[in-house]
C-alpha positions in Angstrom: 56.6 64.6 -31.4 52.9 64.0 -31.7 50.3 65.3 -29.3 49.4 61.8 -28.4 53.1 61.0 -27.5 53.2 64.1 -25.3 49.9 63.2 -23.7 51.1 59.6 -22.9 54.4 60.9 -21.5 52.8 63.6 -19.3 49.9 61.5 -18.0 52.1 58.5 -17.2 54.6 60.4 -15.1 52.6 60.3 -11.8 52.2 56.5 -12.2 55.9 56.1 -12.9 56.7 58.1 -9.8 54.4 56.0 -7.5 55.8 52.8 -9.0 59.4 53.9 -8.2 58.9 55.5 -4.8 56.8 52.5 -3.7 59.8 50.3 -4.0 61.9 52.9 -2.1 59.3 53.3 0.7 59.1 49.5 1.2 62.8 48.9 1.6 64.5 52.2 2.4 64.4 52.2 6.2 65.5 48.5 6.7 68.1 48.8 4.0 69.8 51.9 5.4 69.8 50.6 8.9 71.4 47.3 7.7 74.0 49.0 5.6 74.9 52.3 7.3 78.0 51.0 9.1 79.4 49.3 5.9 78.7 52.4 3.8 80.2 54.7 6.4 83.4 52.7 6.2 83.3 52.7 2.4 82.3 56.3 2.0 83.6 58.2 5.1 82.9 61.6 3.5 79.2 60.6 3.1 78.7 59.9 6.9 76.5 63.0 7.6 74.1 62.1 4.8 74.0 58.4 5.9 73.3 59.5 9.5 70.5 61.8 8.3 69.0 59.0 6.1 69.1 56.5 8.9 67.0 58.8 11.0 64.2 59.1 8.4 61.5 56.7 9.3 59.2 55.1 6.7 56.3 57.5 7.5 58.6 60.6 7.0 59.8 59.1 3.7 56.2 58.6 2.6 55.2 62.2 3.5 58.1 63.5 1.4 57.1 61.2 -1.4 53.4 62.3 -1.2 54.6 66.0 -1.3 56.6 65.2 -4.4 53.6 63.3 -5.9 51.3 66.3 -5.2 53.7 68.6 -7.0 53.9 66.2 -9.9 50.1 65.9 -10.1 49.7 69.7 -9.9 52.3 70.3 -12.6 50.7 67.6 -14.8 47.2 69.3 -14.4 48.8 72.7 -14.9 50.4 71.6 -18.1 47.0 70.6 -19.5 45.6 74.1 -18.8 48.7 75.5 -20.5 49.6 77.7 -17.6 52.5 80.1 -17.7 55.8 78.1 -17.6 53.8 74.9 -17.3 56.0 72.9 -19.6 59.2 74.2 -17.9 57.9 73.2 -14.5 56.8 69.8 -15.6 60.1 69.3 -17.5 62.2 70.2 -14.4 60.3 67.6 -12.3 60.6 65.0 -15.0 64.4 65.7 -15.4 64.8 65.5 -11.6 63.0 62.2 -11.6 65.1 60.9 -14.5 68.4 62.0 -12.8 67.1 60.3 -9.6 66.9 57.0 -11.4 70.5 57.3 -12.6 71.6 58.1 -9.1 70.2 54.8 -7.9 72.1 52.9 -10.6 75.3 54.8 -9.7 74.8 54.0 -6.0 74.4 50.3 -6.8 77.8 50.4 -8.6 79.4 52.1 -5.7 78.1 49.7 -3.1 78.3 46.8 -5.5 74.8 45.6 -4.7 71.2 46.4 -4.4 70.1 49.9 -3.2 66.4 51.0 -2.6 64.8 51.9 -6.0 67.3 50.0 -8.2 64.8 47.6 -9.8 62.3 50.2 -10.8 65.1 52.5 -11.9 66.2 49.9 -14.5 62.6 49.3 -15.6 61.9 53.0 -16.0 65.1 53.9 -17.9 63.6 53.7 -21.4 60.7 55.9 -20.3 63.1 58.4 -18.7 65.2 58.4 -21.9 62.2 59.0 -24.1 61.0 61.9 -21.8 64.4 63.6 -21.5 64.9 63.3 -25.3 61.5 64.8 -25.9 61.9 67.9 -23.6 65.7 68.6 -23.5 65.1 72.0 -25.2 62.1 73.0 -22.9 64.2 75.0 -20.4 67.6 76.2 -19.3 69.8 74.0 -17.2 70.0 76.7 -14.5 66.2 76.9 -14.1 65.9 73.2 -13.9 68.7 72.8 -11.3 67.3 75.5 -9.1 63.8 74.1 -9.1 65.0 70.5 -8.6 67.2 71.4 -5.6 64.6 73.6 -4.0 61.8 71.0 -4.3 64.0 68.2 -2.9 65.0 70.2 0.1 61.4 71.2 0.8 60.1 67.6 0.5 62.6 66.3 3.1 62.0 69.2 5.4 58.3 68.7 5.2 58.6 65.0 6.0 60.7 65.7 9.1 58.5 68.6 10.2 55.3 66.5 10.1 56.6 63.2 11.4 60.0 64.1 12.9 63.1 62.0 13.0 63.9 58.9 14.9 65.6 59.7 18.2 68.1 56.8 17.7 70.2 58.7 15.1 
């Protein structure tokens, strides 16, 4: 892959993230409140997660998204200074984002309808495929999974810590 291809892939990642999470932020709160009861009946084993998601207000969601964007921007900048493990860190974030897109599509099939983030997930699939194809040898699967899980847990914890949860949940 050419240096220009890598440059375009790496630099466009923060924009792709903002595009996708913007859709989620706009509709997530209203959508989960409108569908929580139906989803609880459809997926009873998923009730604790649905309850948790219904308590996340838009502000807390945005804080978590901004934390993620900050990590993406930092890893993008770090990759340009060629820091230690820079490509592995960036690759783990990109792989987590790409997996996240697929999760939205799978969710839509399960609920047989729209879920927050679905439209941008479809639009970003070719970009994600190209990125995953380009970096699939950059790191071990174990490293990637550990980093992805740790960062996701931290982002949600930070959003709730800063803005709290709704008391209705």
